Structure formats: C-alpha cells, structure tokens
N, CA, C and O of each residue as an XYZ file, in Angstrom:
748
protein
N      35.359     78.012    191.048
C      36.201     78.325    191.574
C      36.796     80.149    191.578
O      36.580     81.048    190.766
N      37.194     80.141    192.220
C      38.398     81.651    191.802
C      40.056     81.342    192.004
O      40.599     80.723    192.919
N      40.605     81.936    190.930
C      41.720     81.581    190.737
C      42.819     82.759    190.207
O      42.980     83.113    189.039
N      43.243     83.060    190.926
C      44.477     84.365    190.811
C      45.793     84.251    190.552
O      46.437     83.206    190.464
N      46.177     85.372    190.433
C      47.741     84.793    189.561
C      48.514     86.024    188.835
O      48.429     86.258    187.629
N      49.213     86.706    189.682
C      50.298     87.535    189.044
C      51.572     87.260    188.444
O      52.603     86.935    189.033
N      51.318     87.497    186.643
C      52.483     86.771    185.756
C      52.812     88.135    185.275
O      52.101     89.140    185.275
N      54.812     87.866    184.605
C      55.481     88.783    184.481
C      55.471     88.464    182.367
O      55.939     87.562    181.673
N      55.081     89.099    182.207
C      55.379     89.279    180.918
C      56.783     90.306    180.038
O      57.392     91.254    180.535
N      56.936     89.822    178.900
C      58.228     89.987    178.630
C      58.051     91.072    177.094
O      57.024     91.053    176.416
N      59.115     91.850    176.808
C      59.165     92.379    175.636
C      59.705     91.119    174.564
O      60.562     90.262    174.779
N      59.117     91.282    173.701
C      59.612     90.728    172.796
C      60.840     90.739    172.384
O      61.310     91.875    172.316
N      61.655     89.746    172.032
C      63.462     89.970    172.178
C      64.386     91.041    171.239
O      65.238     91.908    171.435
N      63.777     90.517    170.265
C      63.696     91.623    168.970
C      63.798     92.963    169.354
O      64.366     93.673    168.524
N      63.205     93.805    170.918
C      62.710     94.621    171.674
C      63.124     94.413    172.908
O      62.355     94.511    173.865
N      64.264     94.133    173.014
C      64.637     94.312    174.715
C      65.812     95.493    174.879
O      66.174     95.795    176.017
N      66.408     96.164    173.690
C      66.765     97.482    174.380
C      65.749     98.150    173.653
O      66.385     99.137    173.284
N      64.854     98.261    173.293
C      64.004     99.689    173.286
C      62.987     99.532    174.335
O      61.949    100.090    173.978
N      62.866     98.869    175.740
C      62.474     99.124    176.754
C      63.324     98.852    177.612
O      63.358     97.694    178.029
N      64.545    100.137    178.284
C      65.474     99.377    178.918
C      64.555    100.014    180.423
O      63.770    100.960    180.363
N      64.915     99.176    181.811
C      64.394     99.296    182.715
C      62.768     99.368    182.824
O      62.047     99.981    183.610
N      62.544     98.713    181.995
C      60.804     98.169    182.172
C      60.601     96.981    182.822
O      61.285     95.983    183.046
N      59.340     97.391    183.099
C      58.559     95.902    183.705
C      56.642     95.996    183.162
O      55.973     96.995    182.896
N      56.275     94.633    183.167
C      55.463     94.417    182.860
C      54.486     93.191    182.989
O      54.171     92.293    182.208
N      54.050     93.572    184.567
C      53.569     92.092    185.140
C      51.641     92.155    184.825
O      51.232     93.278    184.528
N      51.049     91.528    184.862
C      49.543     91.641    184.825
C      49.479     90.188    186.065
O      50.288     89.345    186.453
N      47.733     90.592    186.411
C      47.224     90.049    188.114
C      45.891     89.249    187.474
O      44.841     89.850    187.698
N      45.765     88.130    186.796
C      44.525     87.707    186.618
C      43.614     86.689    187.428
O      43.751     85.590    187.963
N      42.775     87.479    187.267
C      41.610     86.950    188.553
C      40.276     85.500    187.497
O      39.847     85.620    186.350
N      40.045     84.488    188.364
C      39.090     83.814    187.027
C      38.022     83.877    188.116
O      38.767     84.000    189.088
N      37.384     83.876    188.376
C      35.997     83.355    188.730
C      34.753     82.918    187.983
O      34.203     83.598    187.116
N      34.335     81.649    188.420
C      33.634     80.885    186.882
C      33.644     81.502    185.551
O      34.372     81.271    184.586
N      32.864     82.177    185.673
C      33.237     82.765    184.249
C      33.216     84.419    184.106
O      32.744     84.850    183.055
N      33.707     85.407    185.118
C      34.173     85.999    185.164
C      35.556     86.520    185.024
O      36.252     86.171    185.978
N      36.133     87.187    184.212
C      37.821     87.669    184.107
C      37.946     88.594    184.780
O      37.023     89.389    184.605
N      38.829     88.983    185.671
C      39.036     90.542    186.160
C      40.460     91.022    185.903
O      40.861     90.786    187.042
N      41.547     91.520    185.276
C      42.840     91.433    185.053
C      43.465     93.435    185.169
O      42.981     94.462    184.692
N      44.395     93.240    185.818
C      44.866     94.180    185.549
C      46.381     94.185    185.510
O      47.030     93.575    186.360
N      46.953     94.877    184.519
C      48.206     95.440    184.171
C      48.478     96.538    184.827
O      47.902     97.616    184.970
N      50.100     95.776    185.446
C      51.289     97.619    185.462
C      52.022     97.522    184.730
O      52.322     96.363    184.444
N      52.552     98.352    184.190
C      53.730     98.838    183.465
C      54.489     99.446    184.410
O      53.983     99.749    185.490
N      55.663     99.676    184.160
C      56.493    100.416    185.647
C      57.987    100.573    184.727
O      58.681     99.558    184.684
N      58.402    101.598    184.126
C      59.653    102.292    184.120
C      60.527    102.855    184.824
O      59.931    103.421    185.741
N      61.607    103.014    184.904
C      62.480    104.146    185.614
C      62.343    105.542    184.365
O      61.912    106.514    184.986
N      62.518    105.825    183.209
C      62.130    106.744    182.379
C      60.873    106.681    181.697
O      60.060    105.771    181.533
N      60.936    108.265    181.226
C      59.345    108.562    180.794
C      58.970    107.948    179.703
O      59.104    108.758    178.786
N      58.567    106.939    179.304
C      58.946    106.359    178.210
C      57.124    105.664    177.932
O      56.993    104.525    177.483
N      56.300    106.244    178.160
C      54.656    105.236    178.248
C      54.191    106.666    177.485
O      54.734    107.769    177.547
N      53.286    106.350    176.926
C      51.900    107.035    176.043
C      50.803    106.545    176.537
O      50.567    105.362    176.288
N      50.075    107.132    177.166
C      48.433    106.668    177.132
C      47.548    107.652    176.887
O      47.627    108.865    177.079
N      46.752    107.024    176.468
C      45.760    108.033    175.047
C      44.754    108.475    176.131
O      44.393    107.658    176.978
N      44.382    109.489    176.133
C      43.512    109.889    177.075
C      42.174    109.329    177.408
O      41.470    108.882    176.502
N      41.850    109.324    178.407
C      40.823    108.453    178.958
C      39.358    109.259    178.610
O      39.311    110.412    179.038
N      38.337    108.838    177.984
C      37.142    108.548    176.894
C      36.484    108.456    178.131
O      35.933    109.541    178.317
N      36.253    107.624    179.149
C      34.886    107.001    179.514
C      34.112    108.417    180.080
O      34.748    109.351    180.568
N      33.047    108.411    179.970
C      32.472    107.599    180.057
C      31.789    107.290    178.147
O      30.880    106.540    177.789
N      32.505    108.028    177.468
C      32.285    108.023    175.720
C      32.603    106.794    175.526
O      31.809    106.342    174.701
N      33.969    105.351    176.121
C      34.221    104.523    176.048
C      33.364    103.644    174.756
O      32.143    103.601    174.905
N      33.925    102.970    173.548
C      33.341    101.841    173.427
C      33.645    101.201    172.476
O      34.494    101.709    171.744
N      33.093     99.863    172.104
C      33.850     98.851    170.914
C      34.505     99.224    170.202
O      33.916     99.340    169.127
N      35.747     99.593    170.142
C      36.548    100.060    168.443
C      37.407     98.640    168.187
O      37.704     97.616    168.803
N      37.591     99.196    166.996
C      38.669     97.904    166.409
C      39.893     99.002    166.652
O      39.915    100.137    167.128
N      41.208     97.849    165.927
C      42.366     98.678    165.579
C      43.052     99.032    167.479
O      43.853     99.947    167.674
N      42.586     98.213    168.527
C      42.784     99.234    169.536
C      44.775     98.640    169.583
O      45.383     99.289    170.434
N      45.414     97.904    169.047
C      46.716     97.385    169.377
C      47.724     98.448    168.256
O      48.645     98.099    167.518
N      47.348     99.331    168.396
C      47.417    100.936    167.232
C      48.177    101.815    167.585
O      48.915    102.565    166.945
N      47.778    101.589    169.651
C      48.011    102.672    170.564
C      48.232    101.330    171.672
O      48.243    100.106    171.542
N      48.388    102.241    172.764
C      49.175    101.099    174.045
C      47.462    100.492    174.071
O      46.416    101.020    173.693
N      47.767     99.107    174.719
C      46.846     98.593    174.886
C      46.599     97.166    175.478
O      47.630     96.538    175.237
N      45.661     96.314    176.178
C      46.020     95.474    176.990
C      45.742     94.392    176.660
O      44.686     94.646    176.080
N      45.954     92.585    176.507
C      45.067     91.429    175.622
C      45.080     90.133    175.971
O      46.077     89.431    176.141
N      43.735     89.775    176.094
C      43.868     88.455    176.798
C      43.164     87.393    175.655
O      42.077     87.444    175.079
N      44.348     86.355    175.590
C      43.215     85.213    174.351
C      43.319     84.166    175.070
O      44.216     83.863    175.857
N      42.388     83.615    174.788
C      41.569     82.671    175.702
C      41.409     81.277    174.508
O      40.936     81.489    173.391
N      41.931     79.706    174.994
C      41.836     79.474    173.792
C      41.206     77.917    174.111
O      42.053     77.029    174.017
N      39.400     77.338    174.589
C      39.275     75.612    174.538
C      40.655     74.985    174.626
O      41.309     74.911    173.586
N      41.155     74.532    175.749
C      42.089     73.258    175.173
C      41.443     72.400    174.047
O      40.246     72.225    173.819
N      42.469     71.938    173.437
C      41.993     70.977    172.523
C      41.204     71.551    170.963
O      41.014     70.797    170.008
N      40.857     72.893    170.981
C      40.074     73.086    170.183
C      40.719     74.166    169.414
O      41.446     74.759    170.210
N      40.826     74.866    167.900
C      41.147     75.476    167.185
C      40.695     76.546    167.538
O      41.507     77.428    167.819
N      39.133     76.850    167.651
C      39.168     78.542    167.681
C      39.300     79.102    169.408
O      39.037     78.448    170.417
N      39.834     80.626    169.300
C      39.832     81.462    169.949
C      39.153     82.595    169.986
O      38.555     83.202    169.098
N      39.432     82.990    171.990
C      38.747     85.192    171.219
C      40.193     85.428    171.710
O      41.238     84.931    172.130
N      39.401     86.717    171.305
C      40.526     88.276    171.893
C      40.280     89.239    172.507
O      39.698     89.989    171.723
N      40.366     89.707    173.468
C      39.822     90.496    174.471
C      40.901     91.076    174.502
O      41.986     90.621    174.864
N      40.409     93.104    173.761
C      41.209     94.221    173.790
C      40.741     94.658    174.483
O      39.660     94.226    174.884
N      41.411     95.918    175.062
C      41.218     97.039    176.396
C      42.114     98.315    176.263
O      43.171     98.199    176.883
N      42.019     99.011    175.880
C      42.605    100.623    175.993
C      42.725    101.216    177.273
O      41.606    101.347    177.769
N      43.899    101.747    178.219
C      43.680    102.473    179.488
C      42.863    103.505    178.796
O      42.626    104.256    179.742
N      42.225    104.079    177.667
C      41.217    105.094    177.511
C      39.591    104.346    177.772
O      38.702    105.192    177.676
N      39.269    103.450    177.967
C      38.496    102.751    177.865
C      37.648    102.050    176.933
O      36.559    101.592    177.280
N      38.166    101.935    175.604
C      37.725    101.646    174.489
C      38.203    100.295    174.835
O      39.108    100.027    175.625
N      37.314     99.285    173.983
C      37.375     97.357    173.766
C      36.809     97.398    172.910
O      36.149     98.280    172.360
N      37.182     95.703    172.574
C      36.528     95.164    171.779
C      36.825     93.482    172.480
O      37.464     93.093    173.457
N      35.899     92.697    171.283
C      36.712     91.052    171.767
C      35.969     90.243    170.545
O      34.782     90.202    170.221
N      36.903     89.740    170.107
C      36.852     88.868    168.420
C      36.815     87.534    168.965
O      37.150     86.857    169.937
N      36.203     87.499    167.781
C      36.490     85.635    167.651
C      36.941     84.741    166.810
O      36.309     84.887    165.763
N      37.814     83.768    166.702
C      38.261     83.098    165.659
C      38.400     81.946    165.738
O      38.651     81.392    166.809
N      38.215     81.091    164.189
C      37.641     79.826    164.134
C      38.893     78.806    164.548
O      38.953     77.657    164.985
N      39.978     79.955    164.137
C      41.543     79.069    164.396
C      42.343     79.933    164.027
O      42.051     81.123    163.902
N      43.513     79.411    163.796
C      44.909     80.595    163.917
C      44.784     81.502    162.787
O      44.879     81.154    161.610
N      44.484     83.121    163.359
C      43.658     84.341    162.784
C      43.182     83.908    161.294
O      43.575     84.318    160.201
N      42.273     83.010    161.602
C      41.330     82.723    160.185
C      39.426     83.308    161.228
O      39.105     83.392    162.414
N      38.639     83.580    159.762
C      37.040     83.956    160.463
C      37.779     85.049    161.853
O      37.922     84.906    163.067
N      38.002     85.789    161.170
C      38.167     87.029    162.555
C      36.893     87.916    162.364
O      36.719     88.519    161.305
N      35.584     88.024    163.892
C      34.959     88.472    164.064
C      34.131     88.812    164.890
O      33.534     87.926    165.501
N      33.762     90.627    165.238
C      33.306     91.121    166.596
C      32.276     89.553    167.332
O      31.308     89.105    166.717
N      32.704     89.023    168.532
C      32.531     88.525    169.378
C      30.955     88.718    169.823
O      30.997     89.117    170.987
N      30.135     88.651    169.568
C      28.830     89.537    169.752
C      28.198     89.021    170.880
O      27.328     89.779    171.309
N      28.385     87.675    171.695
C      27.542     87.020    172.694
C      27.685     87.485    173.732
O      26.956     87.384    174.719
N      28.931     88.208    173.565
C      29.313     88.747    174.874
C      29.269     90.900    175.266
O      29.689     91.846    174.601
N      28.799     90.851    176.154
C      28.375     92.129    176.993
C      30.011     93.312    176.896
O      30.979     92.559    176.995
N      30.340     94.335    176.792
C      31.221     95.728    176.898
C      32.153     94.980    178.007
O      31.674     94.286    178.903
N      33.782     95.251    177.798
C      34.348     94.654    178.855
C      34.623     96.186    179.546
O      34.955     97.088    178.776
N      34.494     96.461    180.911
C      34.470     97.433    182.245
C      36.323     97.607    182.296
O      37.423     97.066    182.185
N      35.603     98.736    182.539
C      37.011     99.485    183.104
C      36.909    100.139    185.019
O      36.320    101.054    185.594
N      37.957     98.911    185.456
C      37.960     98.878    186.323
C      38.776    100.200    187.137
O      38.417    100.784    188.159
N      39.713    100.377    186.484
C      40.144    101.183    187.468
C      41.381    101.692    186.456
O      41.644    100.942    185.516
N      42.130    102.890    186.596
C      43.229    103.524    186.346
C      43.283    104.277    186.581
O      42.476    105.206    186.593
N      44.950    104.110    187.061
C      46.394    105.464    187.496
C      47.492    105.200    186.349
O      48.044    104.130    186.094
N      47.607    106.016    185.941
C      48.487    106.255    184.593
C      49.254    107.483    184.757
O      48.601    108.424    185.209
N      50.747    107.748    184.444
C      51.576    108.914    183.850
C      52.440    108.301    183.354
O      52.458    107.071    183.320
N      53.724    109.394    182.656
C      54.847    109.143    181.828
C      55.545    107.843    182.043
O      56.159    107.335    181.105
N      55.482    107.120    183.515
C      56.104    105.675    184.029
C      55.647    105.105    184.417
O      56.302    104.087    184.643
N      54.909    105.076    184.664
C      53.350    103.397    185.225
C      52.209    104.346    184.314
O      52.000    105.498    183.935
N      51.725    103.144    184.275
C      49.971    102.960    184.243
C      49.877    101.337    184.946
O      50.594    100.341    185.037
N      48.810    101.690    185.271
C      47.524    100.434    186.298
C      46.336    100.805    185.848
O      45.613    101.738    186.197
N      46.164     99.750    184.806
C      44.681     99.786    184.297
C      44.012     97.995    184.741
O      44.491     96.921    184.377
N      42.910     98.218    185.532
C      41.714     97.092    185.503
C      40.800     96.929    185.066
O      39.927     97.699    185.466
N      40.488     96.184    184.308
C      39.437     95.699    183.242
C      38.775     94.529    184.148
O      39.222     94.110    185.215
N      37.266     93.977    183.277
C      36.670     92.836    183.616
C      35.991     92.824    183.158
O      35.352     93.853    182.938
N      35.508     91.158    182.497
C      34.249     91.092    181.099
C      34.016     89.547    181.840
O      34.745     88.738    182.414
N      32.738     89.624    181.520
C      31.524     88.501    181.882
C      31.703     87.376    180.420
O      31.318     87.757    179.315
N      32.239     86.190    180.595
C      32.083     85.051    179.774
C      30.641     84.593    179.513
O      30.397     83.790    178.612
N      29.854     85.017    180.166
C      28.495     83.765    180.590
C      27.824     84.341    179.437
O      26.677     84.675    179.734
N      28.119     84.566    178.279
C      26.884     85.247    176.729
C      28.251     83.727    175.536
O      28.304     83.414    174.347
N      28.868     83.383    176.536
C      29.954     82.369    175.757
C      29.133     80.532    175.993
O      29.117     79.755    175.039
N      28.578     80.166    177.283
C      27.681     79.190    177.763
C      28.586     78.098    177.708
O      28.413     77.061    177.069
N      29.886     78.489    178.651
C      30.840     77.843    178.989
C      30.783     77.153    180.188
O      30.732     77.557    181.349
N      30.806     75.680    179.553
C      30.675     74.735    181.336
C      31.933     73.825    181.705
O      32.123     72.611    181.768
N      32.681     74.927    181.912
C      33.427     74.451    183.008
C      34.668     73.996    181.895
O      34.511     72.797    181.663
N      35.649     74.449    181.256
C      36.389     74.629    179.860
C      37.841     74.987    180.644
O      38.114     75.977    181.323
N      38.586     73.937    180.337
C      39.884     74.540    180.654
C      40.614     74.943    179.661
O      41.237     74.229    178.874
N      40.528     76.438    179.690
C      41.607     77.814    178.284
C      42.786     77.550    178.489
O      43.207     77.213    179.596
N      43.477     77.661    177.484
C      44.729     77.906    177.198
C      44.258     79.412    177.070
O      43.212     79.855    176.596
N      45.565     80.206    177.750
C      45.007     81.885    178.171
C      46.598     82.151    177.948
O      47.531     81.523    178.449
N      46.656     83.520    176.848
C      47.607     84.562    176.623
C      47.180     85.479    177.039
O      45.967     85.567    177.232
N      48.259     86.743    177.396
C      48.830     87.723    178.054
C      49.644     88.498    177.630
O      50.863     88.404    177.768
N      48.837     89.645    176.870
C      49.438     90.406    176.509
C      49.388     91.605    176.174
O      48.198     91.869    176.349
N      50.042     92.826    175.684
C      50.189     94.090    175.674
C      51.271     94.879    174.576
O      52.467     94.616    174.448
N      50.633     95.729    173.969
C      51.504     96.736    173.243
C      51.310     97.935    174.084
O      50.327     98.409    174.653
N      52.786     98.344    173.968
C      53.259     99.005    174.791
C      53.837    100.228    173.573
O      54.820    100.100    172.843
N      52.682    101.657    173.654
C      53.506    102.472    172.797
C      54.396    103.508    173.729
O      53.644    104.011    174.564
N      55.612    103.942    173.846
C      56.517    104.812    173.855
C      56.926    105.972    173.206
O      56.640    106.220    172.035
N      57.794    106.915    174.160
C      57.175    108.269    173.933
C      57.485    109.053    172.718
O      57.201    110.199    172.368
N      58.574    107.483    171.846
C      59.646    107.875    170.409
C      58.546    107.441    169.959
O      58.483    107.705    168.759
N      57.988    107.109    170.184
C      56.691    106.334    169.119
C      57.150    104.778    168.432
O      56.835    104.325    167.332
N      57.835    104.283    169.292
C      57.822    102.741    169.158
C      56.791    101.812    169.459
O      56.460    101.996    170.630
N      56.122    100.885    168.931
C      55.322     99.768    169.835
C      56.434     98.900    170.187
O      57.550     98.762    169.685
N      55.756     98.257    171.339
C      56.342     97.754    172.027
C      55.715     96.035    172.337
O      54.488     95.971    172.410
N      56.254     95.104    172.460
C      55.382     93.945    172.277
C      55.779     93.291    172.976
O      56.944     92.912    172.857
N      54.697     92.721    174.384
C      54.724     91.870    175.591
C      54.104     90.761    175.568
O      53.072     90.512    174.946
N      54.671     90.115    176.195
C      53.462     88.349    176.032
C      54.435     87.856    177.136
O      55.538     88.151    177.595
N      53.296     86.812    177.345
C      53.887     85.826    178.684
C      55.516     84.579    178.212
O      56.518     84.033    178.672
N      54.431     84.845    176.609
C      55.866     84.185    175.733
C      55.748     84.338    173.832
O      55.011     84.250    172.850
N      56.656     84.531    174.166
C      57.147     85.205    172.518
C      56.851     83.739    171.627
O      57.552     82.802    172.008
N      56.052     83.482    170.674
C      56.276     82.173    169.946
C      57.049     82.064    168.398
O      57.041     80.997    167.784
N      57.628     83.141    167.924
C      57.765     83.368    166.711
C      58.858     84.790    166.564
O      58.804     85.812    167.248
N      59.987     84.423    165.274
C      60.689     85.425    165.243
C      59.964     86.815    165.454
O      60.609     87.563    166.188
N      58.934     87.266    165.046
C      58.376     88.561    164.657
C      57.177     88.018    165.825
O      56.716     86.944    166.214
N      56.950     89.927    166.184
C      55.794     89.330    167.131
C      54.167     88.656    166.722
O      53.421     89.300    165.986
N      53.825     87.545    167.194
C      52.652     87.527    167.110
C      52.141     86.858    168.258
O      52.703     85.914    168.813
N      50.859     87.467    168.662
C      50.010     87.192    169.856
C      49.130     85.480    169.838
O      48.769     84.545    170.552
N      49.171     86.085    168.211
C      48.558     84.903    167.417
C      48.330     82.970    167.832
O      47.363     82.243    168.058
N      49.763     82.800    167.755
C      50.644     81.690    168.181
C      50.044     80.768    169.308
O      50.459     80.734    170.467
N      49.251     80.201    168.917
C      48.675     78.767    170.464
C      49.716     78.396    171.305
O      49.529     78.091    172.483
N      51.027     78.407    170.654
C      51.927     78.662    171.504
C      52.307     79.269    172.598
O      52.865     78.724    173.550
N      51.996     80.506    172.494
C      51.503     81.915    173.525
C      50.843     81.741    174.139
O      50.508     82.632    174.919
N      50.198     80.394    174.174
C      48.876     80.406    175.162
C      49.249     79.592    175.985
O      48.860     78.448    175.751
N      50.161     79.788    177.318
C      50.848     79.595    178.094
C      50.352     79.040    179.247
O      50.621     77.845    179.367
N      49.546     79.661    180.357
C      48.321     80.197    180.957
C      47.680     78.970    180.992
O      47.726     78.289    179.968
N      47.030     78.506    182.066
C      45.823     76.799    181.888
C      44.690     77.462    183.163
O      44.993     77.755    184.320
N      44.012     77.516    182.832
C      42.541     77.840    184.083
C      41.658     77.210    183.364
O      41.695     76.843    182.190
N      40.493     77.072    184.539
C      39.253     76.752    184.280
C      38.489     77.596    184.848
O      38.332     77.955    186.015
N      37.814     77.997    183.389
C      36.811     78.872    183.051
C      35.360     78.557    182.142
O      35.166     78.156    180.995
N      34.252     79.047    183.539
C      33.182     78.987    183.297
C      31.797     78.635    184.410
O      32.134     78.680    185.593
N      30.789     78.407    184.242
C      29.726     78.729    184.963
C      29.294     77.364    185.684
O      28.319     77.344    186.436
C-alpha cells in the first residue's frame, strides 16, 4: 500500500529565534517496505551550510548529526526497539538499531545503503531526496510510529534541531513521544 504525506517540522522551542523565516517540510512515501523521503529546507536569509557532495564516494558514516543531516526514526507500535536512519546531503548515511530508548545502539547490518535520489542546494534552500529498503528486517505489515527530524547547521555555526514534535526541554529526537506519524510498513 502506497502512503504519501507532506509534513512540517518545527525548530526546537528554545531555538525559534535562531532560524527566523525558515521552514522545513518532509514528504514521506511508504510503499510496502520501501521508504522514500524528501526534506526541503528554505530560508529567506543565507543561513544554510550544506557539506560538499561526496557521491559516488558516499558511504556509511557515524556522527552525521554533527553537520546538516536528516533523520527518520521507526518504532514498531507497542515495542521498545527502534531504528534511526541518518542521511547527509553529502550522500553519507547510517542506520542504527536500538533495543530501547537510547539503549543498545548498533549499526543495523540487515539493511543495505540509503540511496541519494536527488539534491538541490544553495545557501537559502536544500531539497534532499533519499530512499531505503527495509526488506532486510523481514517486516510483515507492522504499524510503525515514525519520527522525522533534522539537524540544520547555520552559517554562524549554530546547530538547529527540527522535528515533527519536540517532547523534552532539550532537543532529543529519541523520545518515543516525538514519533507522532503512524504508517503500515512491511512486505
């Protein structure tokens, strides 16, 4: 079943003044066990720093959240375990599996690479499209709680944290309460 949804992400409440006149939208397309995502950041001022594109040398990398990075969190309904998919506009990516809230973090080895499907970027706007297949997880129509998030680094070096919902006083994308979008995923 194909499910498409365009959603608005918001800066953390403590950072609203750090990103004036900026918007971040994500479009998520779920088709069975395939996820396609498009994140679009736009600002009226030249505030965005995009790391240089590394394709075709892009690879699995840790700590992508230290620069501009887009993320998808997936948690099966009623379970503690979850996955974090990270993707940098430079093409690097990673997928982590967790046993519970920030517990048991490890690289998810059952999945292949996250693929860059398109990138348009300058100082005011970035549109990043990527896709990933979850077939390696052998999911059979699981109801998933989904969190969409981003770290946007501005030209003055500030990291801003964006999410569908912020569930704590400090930015913390791992809070299950922030996984507010629901969809069926699986083969």
